[in-house]
C-alpha positions in Angstrom: 25.3 -13.2 19.3 22.9 -15.6 17.3 20.0 -14.4 15.5 16.7 -14.2 17.7 14.6 -16.4 15.2 12.4 -18.0 18.2 8.6 -17.0 16.4 10.0 -20.0 14.1 9.3 -22.3 16.9 6.5 -24.9 16.0 3.0 -24.4 15.4 -0.1 -26.1 16.7 -2.8 -27.6 14.0 -5.5 -24.9 15.1 -5.5 -21.9 12.8 -2.3 -23.3 11.3 -2.9 -21.1 8.0 -3.7 -18.0 9.8 -1.1 -18.8 12.2 2.0 -19.4 9.8 1.4 -16.1 8.0 1.3 -14.1 11.6 4.8 -16.0 13.0 6.6 -15.5 10.1 5.6 -11.7 10.4 7.2 -12.1 14.1 10.0 -13.4 12.6 10.4 -10.5 10.2 10.4 -8.1 13.0 12.4 -10.1 15.5 15.1 -10.9 13.3 14.5 -7.3 12.0 15.0 -8.2 8.1 15.6 -5.4 6.1 13.7 -5.2 2.1 15.5 -7.6 0.4 16.9 -9.7 2.8 16.5 -13.6 2.5 14.4 -15.9 4.6 16.2 -19.1 5.8 15.5 -22.0 3.4 12.3 -23.6 3.1 13.2 -26.7 4.4 14.4 -25.1 7.4 11.3 -23.0 8.2 8.8 -25.9 7.9 11.0 -27.9 10.6 11.1 -24.9 12.9 7.6 -24.0 12.5 6.5 -27.8 12.7 4.9 -27.9 9.2 5.0 -29.3 6.0 6.7 -28.0 3.5 3.4 -27.7 1.4 1.5 -25.9 4.5 4.4 -23.5 4.4 4.1 -23.2 0.6 0.4 -22.1 0.6 1.0 -19.7 3.4 4.3 -18.1 1.0 2.3 -18.2 -1.9 -0.5 -15.9 0.2 2.4 -13.5 1.4 3.9 -13.2 -2.1 0.2 -12.7 -3.7 0.2 -9.4 -0.8 3.2 -8.5 -2.1 4.7 -9.0 1.3 7.6 -11.7 -0.1 9.1 -12.6 -3.5 9.7 -16.5 -4.5 12.5 -17.1 -6.9 12.1 -20.2 -7.9 15.5 -22.0 -7.2 16.8 -19.0 -5.5 14.7 -18.7 -2.5 12.5 -16.3 -0.3 12.8 -12.6 0.0 11.7 -9.4 1.7 9.6 -7.2 -0.6 8.2 -5.3 1.6 7.6 -4.9 5.7 4.4 -2.8 6.4 1.7 -4.9 7.5 3.8 -8.5 7.3 2.0 -10.9 9.2 -1.2 -9.1 10.0 -3.6 -11.3 11.1 -5.4 -13.0 8.2 -9.2 -11.7 8.2 -7.9 -8.1 9.1 -6.2 -8.3 5.4 -9.4 -10.0 4.2 -11.5 -7.1 5.4 -9.7 -4.7 4.1 -9.1 -6.1 0.6 -13.3 -6.2 0.8 -13.2 -2.9 2.2 -10.8 -1.5 -0.4 -12.3 -1.3 -3.5 -15.6 0.9 -1.9 -13.3 3.2 -0.7 -11.2 3.7 -3.9 -14.6 4.2 -5.7 -15.5 7.1 -3.4 -12.0 8.9 -3.9 -12.6 8.5 -7.5 -15.9 10.1 -7.5 -15.1 12.9 -5.1 -11.3 13.6 -6.1 -11.9 13.6 -10.0 -14.6 16.6 -9.8 -12.6 18.4 -6.8 -9.4 18.6 -9.6 -11.9 19.7 -12.5 -13.0 22.4 -9.9 -9.1 23.3 -8.4 -8.7 23.8 -12.1 -10.9 26.6 -12.4 -10.9 28.1 -8.9 -7.4 28.0 -7.5 -5.9 30.9 -6.2 -2.3 31.7 -6.5 -2.2 30.5 -2.7 -3.4 27.3 -3.6 -0.9 27.1 -6.4 2.0 27.9 -3.6 0.6 25.2 -1.3 0.6 22.6 -4.6 4.1 23.4 -5.4 4.9 22.7 -1.9 3.3 19.4 -0.9 4.9 18.4 -4.5 8.3 19.4 -3.5 7.8 17.6 -0.2 7.0 14.3 -1.6 9.6 14.7 -4.0 12.4 15.1 -1.0 10.6 12.0 0.5 10.9 10.1 -2.7 14.1 11.1 -3.1 15.5 10.0 0.4 14.1 6.5 -0.3 10.8 7.5 1.3 7.5 6.5 0.7 6.4 10.3 0.4 3.1 10.1 2.3 3.3 13.1 3.9 3.7 14.5 0.7 1.1 12.8 -1.1 -1.1 13.5 1.8 -0.4 17.2 1.6 -0.7 17.5 -2.1 -4.4 15.7 -2.1 -5.2 18.1 0.7 -4.4 21.1 -1.3 -6.1 19.9 -4.4 -9.1 19.6 -2.1 -8.8 23.3 -0.7 -8.1 24.6 -4.3 -11.8 23.0 -5.4 -13.5 25.5 -3.1 -16.3 23.2 -2.5 -16.8 23.1 1.5 -19.0 20.2 1.2 -17.3 18.0 -0.6 -14.3 18.6 1.4 -16.5 17.8 4.5 -17.0 14.4 3.0 -13.6 13.3 1.9 -12.0 15.2 5.1 -14.6 12.5 6.9 -12.8 10.1 4.7 -9.7 10.1 5.8 -8.4 7.0 7.8 -9.9 5.1 4.8 -8.2 7.2 2.1 -5.0 6.9 4.3 -5.5 3.2 4.1 -5.5 3.0 0.6 -2.5 5.8 0.2 -0.3 3.6 2.0 -1.3 0.2 -0.1 -0.6 1.8 -3.1 2.7 4.0 -2.5 4.2 0.8 -0.6 4.0 -1.1 -4.2 7.2 -1.5 -6.2 8.7 1.7 -7.4 5.0 3.0 -6.9 6.3 6.2 -5.2 8.1 7.6 -8.0 5.0 7.0 -10.4 2.5 8.8 -8.1 5.0 11.7 -7.7 4.9 11.6 -11.7 1.3 11.7 -11.5 1.2 14.5 -9.4 3.2 16.8 -11.5 0.4 16.2 -14.4 -2.2 16.9 -12.1 -0.6 20.1 -10.7 0.0 21.2 -14.4 -3.1 20.9 -15.5 -4.3 22.8 -12.6 -2.1 25.6 -13.1 -2.9 25.6 -16.7 -6.8 26.0 -15.9 -7.9 22.8 -18.1 -10.5 21.1 -15.8 -10.8 18.3 -18.4 -7.0 17.5 -18.1 -7.4 18.0 -14.3 -9.7 15.5 -14.2 -8.7 13.2 -16.2 -5.2 13.3 -14.7 -6.7 13.1 -11.0 -8.8 9.7 -13.0 -5.6 8.0 -14.1 -3.7 8.7 -10.9 -6.4 7.2 -8.9 -6.7 4.1 -10.8 -3.3 3.7 -10.9 -3.9 4.0 -6.9 -6.5 0.8 -7.2 -3.4 -1.5 -8.8 -2.1 -3.1 -5.4 -1.5 -6.8 -4.5 -4.1 -6.9 -1.8 -6.7 -6.5 -4.9 -5.3 -8.7 -7.0 -4.7 -11.7 -4.3 -7.6 -14.0 -3.8 -8.5 -15.4 -0.1 -9.0 -18.6 0.2 -10.7 -21.0 3.0 -7.8 -22.1 5.3 -6.6 -25.2 4.4 -5.7 -28.1 6.8 -2.4 -29.4 6.9 -0.9 -32.0 4.5 
């Protein structure tokens, strides 16, 4: 049965730049491309989409900067991650603008909660932290992102900090924090790096060392902030060449 490549139909000239990104995203979904799969050759893509190769390259450059694809010179274009691929460009720009402030808030709140957790944690808190770490380890070991375990671990740190006001504030940011979590864990090899960072945080909390716990959480959140979306510099939509 022939592969369904209908999303690769020609585009109109309006909103070309954004349309190219969206159309390539449709192709990834409909063709059910797996991470590591190769796209059709550039010339073929441009022909099917009815655009110049220059315009296609601009769209591919944006997708590569966002971490969705890898362009190997002389080797082709390969899918690097699926989640969010081809999202509407203005929504990606909005998310990029929002992320730094959310990450600043996370550092402000979670570093302090980790510090408090090191002095206030109870035996049940440590049980919850270890269980969350084991959950993430299992998820990552099964080639997952470790989102469930990551979420459970941070919640356990918040509870162990035993400050209801801070916990209430950070709970109010749950949706925005989840966005930063997914963005970070979608980076290549980030789940394993995050798992190791969580171990260091837990060790400091177990040892009752607030300074080390704060430092470990701060280092972890700085790593979380290193994402392709923030390295990408949005440009105005170019006209077709």
